[in-house]
N, C-alpha and C positions, 0 to 999 in steps of 0.2 A: 597429607595434601599440600602442606606448606613447602616441603622439600621439592615436590613435583612442580609448583610454581616457580620455585627459584631456579630450577634446572632449565626452565623454558626461557628465562631471561638471557641465557648465554648462547641461545640458538641464533643463527644468522638468517633471517627470513629471505626466501628468494623472491616472493612477492609480498610487499608491504600490505597490501589490502587483504591477501589471503591470510597472512600470519596474524594480522589484527582479528579477522573473523574467527579463526581457529582458537586463538587465546580466549575470545569471549565465549565461545561454545564451551571451551573446557572448564571456564569459571563458572558458567551456568551450571554445567554438569556437576561440578564439585559442590555447589551449593544445594543442588538437589539432593545429592548423597547424604550431605550433612543434615538436611531436613528429615530425610527418611530415618537417618540413623537416631536422630533426637526423637522422632515419633516412636520408633521401635523401643528406644530406651525407657521413654515415659510409659509405654504399655507394659513392658517388661517389669518396671518398678512397680506399677499398680498391682499386678499379678503377684510379684513377690511379696509385696507389703500385704496382700490379702492372705496369702499362704502362711505368712508369719504370725498373722493374728487369728487365723481359723484353720480348723481341721475338716476337710470334706470327705465323706465316706459315701460312695454310691452303692447302689444295688443291694440296700439293706432290706431285708425280708421282714414282713409282719408274722410274729409268732404269737401263740396262744396257749392257755393252760388246758390240759386235757386230763380226763379222769377215766381210767379203764375199770370197768364193772366186771366182776368175776362171778362165777357160779357159786352160790352160797351152799350148794349140796351136790351129791352125785345123782345123776339121772339123765333124762332125755329132754331135748327142746321140744315140748308139746306145742308151744306157741311162740312165734317170733315175728314181732311187728316192726322192728327197727329197719330203717332204711337210710343210707348216708345222704346228708343233706336236708333231713327233715327236722324242723324245729319241734321240741318237746317241752313240755311243762313240768315243774318240780312235782314229783310224786306219780307221774304217769307211768302206767304200766307198759313195759317194752317188750316183755316176754314172760313165758311161764315154764317152769322146769317140773316135770313129773318125776317124783322120787321112785327110787327103785323098790318094786314090790314083789311079792311071790306071784306065781302064776295062777293060784286059786284067788287071791285077791283081785287080780286084774281081771279074771274071768267074771267074778261077781259085779264089778262096777264098770265093766267095759261098755255097756250100752249108755249108761248115764254119762260116762266120760266123754264118749263120742258126741253125745248131745251138747254137753257143756262146753267142749271144745270147740264145736262148730259154732255155737252161739257166741262164745267169747272171741273166736277169731273174726266174725263178722262185726261185732262190736268195737274191737280194736282198730280194725281197718277203717270202720266208719269214723272213729275219733280222729285218726291220723288224716284221713281224706278231708273230713270236715274242717279240721284245724287249718290245713293246707289251702282248702278252698276259701275259707274266710280270710286268710291272710292275703290270697291273691285278689279277692274282691276289694279289701281295703286298700290294697296298693293300686289297683286300677282306678278306684274312686279318687284317690289322692293325686294320682297322675291327671285324671281328667280335669280335676279342679284347676291344677296348674296350666294345663293345656288351654283350658277355656280363657283363663286370665291373659295368657299370652295372646291368643286370638282377639280378645277384645282390645287389647293394647295395640296390637297391628291395625285393627279397624279404626281406632281413635287416631292414630298416626296418619292413616290414609285420609281420614276426614278433615284433619288439620292441613294435610298437604292439598286436598282438594280445595279448600277455602283460600289457601295461598295461591293456588292455580288460577282460581277465579279472579282474585284480586289483582293478579299481574295480567290476566286477560282483560279486565276492565280498564286498567291503566293503558295498556296497549291499543285498546280500541278507541280510547279517547285521544291519544297521540295520532293515531291513524286518521280519525276524523279531522283533527286539526290540520294535518298535512293535506288532506283532500280539500279542505277550505282554502288553504294556502295556495295549492296549485290551481283551484278554480279562479281565484282572484288573479293569479298570474295569467291565466289563459284570457280573462276578460280584458286585462291590461295589453297583453299582446295583441289580441283582435283589434282593440281601439288603435293601437299604434300602427298596425298593419292597414287599417281603414283610412288613418290620416295620411299615411304614406302613398296610398293609392290615389287619394284626393289630389295631393301635391303633383304627382306624376301626371294625372289627367289633365290638370290645369296647365302644367308647362309643355305638355304635348300640343295643347291648343295655341299657346303662345308661340311655339316653334312654327306651327303652320302659318302664323301671322307675321313671322320673321322677327319677333320681339326677343326671343332668347336663343342660345345656341344649342346645337345638338349635343354637345357634351353635358350641358346642365341636364338636359332630359334624360340622357343615359345614366347619369349619377342618381336621379330621382327614381328611375326604373330599377336600378340595382338595390336602392334602399327599400323600395316596395316588395321586391322578391325576398330580401333578407328577412323582413318582418314577417312574410308569409311563412317561410322556413322556421321562423322562431316560434309562430303560433303552433305549427305541426309538432315541434319538439315539446312544447309545454303540454299540448293536449295528450301526448303520449305519456308524459310524466303524471298527468292527471288520471289516465286510465289506469296506470300502475298503482297509483295511491288508492284508488277505489277498490282494485282487486286485493290489495293488502288489508283494506278496511274490512271487505267481505270475508277474508280468510280469518281475520282476527274475531269476527263476530260468530263465525261457525266453529272456532276453536282449532281450526286446521293448523294454524302457525301463529307465531308471534313475529311481527316485523321489526320491532324497535328493541326488544329485549331477548335475542336468540339464545345468549349463553344462560341466562337465568331459566328460559323455558326448557332448554335441553337438561339442565340440571334437575328441574322438578319433573320432567317426563320420565328421566332415568330412575329417580327415586320412586316415583310412582309405580313403574313398571316393577321394580324389585319388591315394593310392598304388596302389590297384588300377587306376585309369585309367593311370597311368605305366607299371605293370607290363605292362598290355596293349599299349600303344603300343610299349614298348621290345621286347616279345616279337615283335611284328609287324616291327620293324626288324631284330632277329636273324634272323627267317626269311628276310626279303628278302635280307640279306647272305649267308646260308647258301646261298640258291639261286644268287645270283650267283657266289659262290665256286665252287660246284659246276659251274656252266655254264662258268666261265673255266677250270677245271682240265681240263674236257673238252675244250674247243677247244685248249688248249695240248698235250694228249696227242695229240689227232689231228694238230696241226702236227708234233709230234716224229715220230710214225709215218710221216708223209709223208716227211720228211727220210731217215728210215731205210730206207724202201722204195723209195728212188730213188737208188742208189749211182752210177749213171752220171752223175747230175747233178753230184757233186763232181769227178769225172774231167774232164767237159767244162768245169767252172769253172776247174780248175787249167789246163786247155790255154788257156782264154780269158785267164787271168791272165799266161801267158807269150807271148800273141799281141802282137808289137810294133806291130801296127796299131792296138790299141786302147790308150787311155791312161786310168787311173782317177783320178777326183777323190775324195779322201779327206778325211775330218774331221779338221782339225789339232788338236782337242781335244774333250773330251766336253761337249755342249751341247745345245740344242735348235734345230731348224730354224726360223729366223725368217720368212723369205720365199724364194720361188724366182722366178726370172726367165727360166727356159727350160723347154722341154717336149721330150720324147723325139721325135727326128727333126728337130729345129731346127738350123740351121746357126749355128756360132758361130766368132768369130774370137779369135785370142790376145788375152788381156787383157780380154775382155768379161766383165762380171759373170755368174755363173751361179745362185748362191744366197747367202743370208746366214745366218750362224750367231749365236745368242745365247748368251753365256756366263752361266749361271745362277749361277756362283760369283763374279761380278763385277757386283753390283747396288748402286745408291746412291739416295738422294733428292737431288733437284736442283731449284733455284729461282732465280729472278733477282729481286733486290730493290734498293732505293736504295743507292748506294755509302756514304751517310752512315750508314745502318742497319747495313750490313756492317762498317763500321769500328768500331762499338760492340759488336760481339759479343765476348763472352769465350770464345775458343777453348779454354781450359783446362777449362771446366766442360762437364758433359754436356749433351746436347740432348734434350728430352723429345719422343718420337715416339708419336704415337697414330694408328693406321691407321683409315681410314674403316670404319665399321661395327663396330670392335671396342671393347670397354670397357677394356681394359688399356692402361696407359701404359708405354712401353718407354723404354730410354735408348740413344742414339746418340752420335757425336762428330763434331765439325767435321773435314772432310777438306780442302777447298780454298776459299778465298775469292779469286776472280780478277776483278779490275776489268775491265769492258768498257764499251762504249757501245752505243746503238742501231744505229749504222752498222756498227760492228765485228760485232755479233751477226749482222747480215744477211750481211756478207761472209764470216763464219766458218761460215755455215751449212752449206756442203757439206763442209768439212773436219770439222765436228762430227759430221755425219751418217756419216762413215767409221768412226768409232770409238764411237759411242753411238747407241742405238736411237731415241730421242726428243730433239727439240730443245726446251727450255723456251720457252714463250711469254713475250713481254714484254707486260705489261698496258698498255693504251692511255694510262693516266695516267702512265706512267713513260716513254714515248717522248721521246727527246731529252734525257733527264736522265742524269746519271752513275750508272751501275748496276754491280752485281757479280753474278757467278755464284758461288753458294754451293753446295756438295755435303756431303752428311752420310753418314757411314758408319752403317749402319742394322743392326738385328737382322733375321733372316730374316723375310719377310712371311708372311701366313697361307697363300698359294698358292705358296710357294717350291718344293715338290715336285711341282707339277702342271705338266707340260710342256704340256698342252693349253691352259693359261692363261698359257703363256710365264712361268711362275715368278713370277707377280704383276706383271709389267711393266705400267706404266701405272696401277696402283692409286695412289690418293692417300692422304695423311696430313697431320696438322697438326703443325707443328714450333714448339716453344717455346725460343728462345735466351736465355740469361743475358747481361745486360749487364755491361759493365766497370765 
């Protein structure tokens, strides 16, 4: 830029005024470019400084521990109650396997087995449905409490706003009344002035007839009287306007002295009324869902109470050595099923997979060089996708791997974790590291149908050493 200005000094201007104007414009343009460059430099420096002190990894998926349950014996799936997305308790029966028996043994116990099987199927279905219904009812009840609290908050805000509205209206009425009084006083003064001017005019008109004053003096007083009359009409119009404003203020139609404040209060009042209406609809919907859920739950409980023989048959079935139960080793969510009722299974074959919602973490694969620069003593900033709040996590594991090792360990990893982190194409063949982060509960942690948030993504920000 300096060289450009020096070269311009050697030009011979054709028109002095135009040359000076051109030099000023170029100087201004140069200053603008310098300012923009400085701004970009500061922004770039800030970004570079942030990248030098932090490592940001996007699209990091929530992973979790899974346990695969296998068949303990050879047989057939006589009963299978597991469904993906259903929450189960520790020790809950998820299915029963009928051991392989001879034809004669099956023939002898066929009738009892059918009865026991039917009773147990109904009982297991009832337990799962009852558990799910109870969870839904509890969820609706919790949501309803929160919705009602929000509705009460909106109503309190509206009441406060109404009080402010009334206060402002009262002040406006007072000001409007004072304006009416002032205009009335002005009308009275103008009428008195006009009356006096009329008397003066009439007196001089009589003197003119007697030849005591000139016509010019009389015309001057007549003009003064007419001007006073016009002033009376103008002030009377002002009085009528002031009275109309007072009437509008008293009825709450409009504010005459505080329009800007009135507009703000009216806008806020309209928004609150809309929010109250929408929240009331939400409360009504939750109340309907809660009532329906309680009704279904009561019907389910009444069904169990009205079928006492079912429990007796179920106990007999539990003591039947021909059937072996598959139970949940811990409380969790059924992640997937690999068998169906009536299907033949061999000992050791997978039957279903359980997800442990109490053992979730965030997992990603990054360059080994970046992993070695992570300060494991500092917290990790966690921001779930779609959420505004930034939470805090901590580094759990940093495990060096390679692309080949990642492929070879795939089957092993899938035995203990639900998802296998993908290796970005630009990192294939490079030294890598598997990084896991202990995280706060995700937004869907309590929702079994969403598998407790498994697969949701987040953005992680690590501090560098």
